[in-house]
C-alpha positions as CSV (number, residue, x, y, z in Angstrom):
1,M,-45.8,30.4,-29.2
2,I,-49.0,31.3,-31.0
3,D,-50.0,35.0,-31.1
4,P,-53.6,35.7,-32.0
5,A,-52.5,39.1,-33.3
6,D,-50.7,37.3,-36.1
7,Y,-53.9,35.6,-37.3
8,D,-56.4,37.2,-39.7
9,P,-59.9,35.8,-39.2
10,R,-60.2,35.4,-43.0
11,E,-57.2,33.0,-42.9
12,L,-58.8,31.0,-40.1
13,R,-61.9,30.5,-42.3
14,S,-59.8,27.9,-44.3
15,L,-58.9,26.1,-41.1
16,A,-62.5,26.2,-40.0
17,D,-63.4,24.1,-43.1
18,V,-60.9,21.3,-42.4
19,D,-62.4,18.0,-41.3
20,D,-60.5,15.5,-39.2
21,P,-56.8,16.3,-40.1
22,E,-53.9,14.2,-39.0
23,I,-52.1,16.5,-36.7
24,G,-50.7,14.6,-33.7
25,V,-52.2,16.8,-31.0
26,S,-54.8,15.4,-28.6
27,L,-56.7,17.8,-26.3
28,P,-58.9,16.5,-23.5
29,R,-62.4,15.8,-24.7
30,V,-65.7,17.1,-23.3
31,E,-67.3,13.7,-22.8
32,G,-67.8,12.7,-19.2
33,S,-67.2,16.2,-18.0
34,E,-69.4,19.1,-16.9
35,Y,-68.7,21.1,-20.1
36,R,-70.9,21.0,-23.2
37,P,-69.8,20.0,-26.7
38,A,-69.2,22.7,-29.3
39,A,-72.3,24.0,-31.1
40,P,-72.4,23.8,-34.9
41,D,-71.1,27.4,-35.3
42,E,-68.2,26.9,-32.9
43,P,-64.8,25.3,-33.7
44,S,-64.8,21.5,-33.5
45,H,-62.5,19.7,-31.1
46,E,-60.3,18.8,-34.1
47,Q,-60.0,22.4,-35.3
48,C,-58.9,23.5,-31.8
49,E,-56.3,20.7,-31.9
50,M,-55.1,21.8,-35.3
51,L,-54.7,25.4,-34.1
52,V,-52.6,24.2,-31.1
53,A,-50.5,22.2,-33.5
54,I,-50.1,25.0,-36.0
55,G,-49.2,27.4,-33.2
56,G,-46.5,25.2,-31.8
57,V,-48.1,25.1,-28.4
58,D,-47.3,22.2,-26.1
59,P,-50.7,20.4,-25.8
60,E,-49.7,19.3,-22.3
61,A,-49.8,22.9,-21.3
62,L,-53.5,22.9,-21.9
63,G,-54.1,20.1,-19.4
64,E,-57.6,19.5,-18.2
65,R,-60.6,21.8,-18.6
66,P,-60.9,24.7,-18.0
67,Y,-57.9,25.3,-20.1
68,L,-57.4,28.9,-18.7
69,P,-58.7,28.8,-15.1
70,T,-57.4,32.2,-14.1
71,F,-56.5,35.2,-16.0
72,P,-52.7,36.1,-16.1
73,D,-52.6,39.5,-14.5
74,V,-49.4,40.7,-16.0
75,P,-48.9,43.4,-18.6
76,E,-48.7,41.1,-21.6
77,G,-51.8,39.1,-20.5
78,R,-53.7,42.4,-20.0
79,R,-52.7,43.5,-23.5
80,I,-53.8,40.3,-25.1
81,G,-57.1,40.3,-23.1
82,R,-57.7,43.9,-24.1
83,D,-57.0,43.2,-27.8
84,W,-59.3,40.1,-27.7
85,I,-62.2,42.1,-26.1
86,V,-61.7,44.9,-28.6
87,Y,-61.9,42.5,-31.5
88,L,-65.1,40.9,-30.2
89,V,-66.8,44.2,-29.4
90,R,-65.9,45.8,-32.7
91,T,-67.1,42.7,-34.6
92,A,-70.3,41.8,-32.7
93,G,-71.1,44.3,-30.0
94,E,-71.5,44.1,-26.3
95,G,-74.2,41.4,-26.0
96,A,-72.6,39.0,-28.4
97,T,-69.2,39.5,-26.7
98,R,-70.7,38.7,-23.3
99,D,-72.5,35.7,-24.8
100,A,-69.2,34.5,-26.3
101,I,-67.4,34.7,-23.0
102,A,-70.2,32.7,-21.4
103,R,-70.0,30.1,-24.2
104,Y,-66.2,29.8,-23.7
105,R,-66.8,29.2,-20.0
106,A,-69.4,26.6,-20.8
107,L,-67.0,24.9,-23.3
108,G,-64.3,24.7,-20.6
109,W,-62.0,27.1,-22.4
110,L,-62.2,29.6,-19.6
111,G,-62.5,29.1,-15.8
112,E,-64.7,31.3,-13.7
113,D,-61.9,33.8,-12.8
114,A,-60.7,34.2,-16.5
115,A,-64.3,34.6,-17.7
116,A,-65.1,37.1,-15.0
117,T,-62.0,39.1,-15.7
118,L,-62.7,39.3,-19.4
119,D,-66.4,40.1,-18.9
120,A,-65.4,43.0,-16.6
121,R,-63.4,44.5,-19.5
122,V,-66.4,44.6,-21.9
123,D,-67.9,47.8,-20.4
124,D,-64.6,49.7,-20.9
125,A,-64.4,48.6,-24.5
126,V,-68.0,49.5,-25.2
127,A,-67.5,53.0,-23.8
128,V,-64.7,53.9,-26.3
129,L,-65.4,51.7,-29.3
130,E,-68.0,51.7,-32.1
131,P,-69.6,48.3,-31.4
132,G,-70.2,46.0,-34.3
133,D,-73.4,44.2,-35.2
134,D,-72.1,41.2,-37.1
135,D,-72.6,37.6,-35.8
136,L,-69.5,35.8,-34.5
137,D,-68.8,32.8,-36.7
138,R,-66.6,29.7,-36.4
139,A,-63.5,31.6,-37.5
140,D,-64.1,34.3,-34.8
141,H,-64.5,31.6,-32.2
142,L,-61.3,29.9,-33.4
143,L,-59.5,33.2,-33.1
144,S,-60.9,33.4,-29.5
145,F,-59.4,29.9,-28.8
146,A,-56.1,31.2,-30.1
147,H,-56.3,34.0,-27.5
148,V,-57.1,31.4,-24.8
149,V,-54.0,29.4,-25.8
150,R,-51.8,32.5,-25.9
151,L,-53.0,33.6,-22.4
152,L,-52.3,30.1,-21.1
153,G,-48.8,30.3,-22.5
154,I,-48.3,33.5,-20.5
155,A,-49.9,32.0,-17.4
156,T,-47.6,29.0,-17.5
157,R,-44.3,30.8,-17.8
């Protein structure tokens, strides 16, 4: 199973530059759904598929969108969620973190419950961390997708 803690955002930058690889993974597309397609600075559909393939995750576990409808409220899920929010806040600050969570909801990566649970943790992170002021780039969003996949793996156990 993929573990986002094993990924360095700098390594993901090389994945973020790959166009249309042959990977054998097919995730549900956005077309014909209520979710919007990825913006230019977000990972492409193919890059998300590649991350799933690299991580050895069963693409069937992702099912239909939203991929992660509810947040897995177990110790391991809470740890991964905390680490994810810490990364986003340290990198880009409170506003960008909340915007990213909303983007992931709009993309269909997160359901309403999962997005609300993550958003509720931003205040705690901001209270104890030095917030960053960098912009989140495609590699950061790809790392976020890795967190979604990891949390889904926990939720489907």
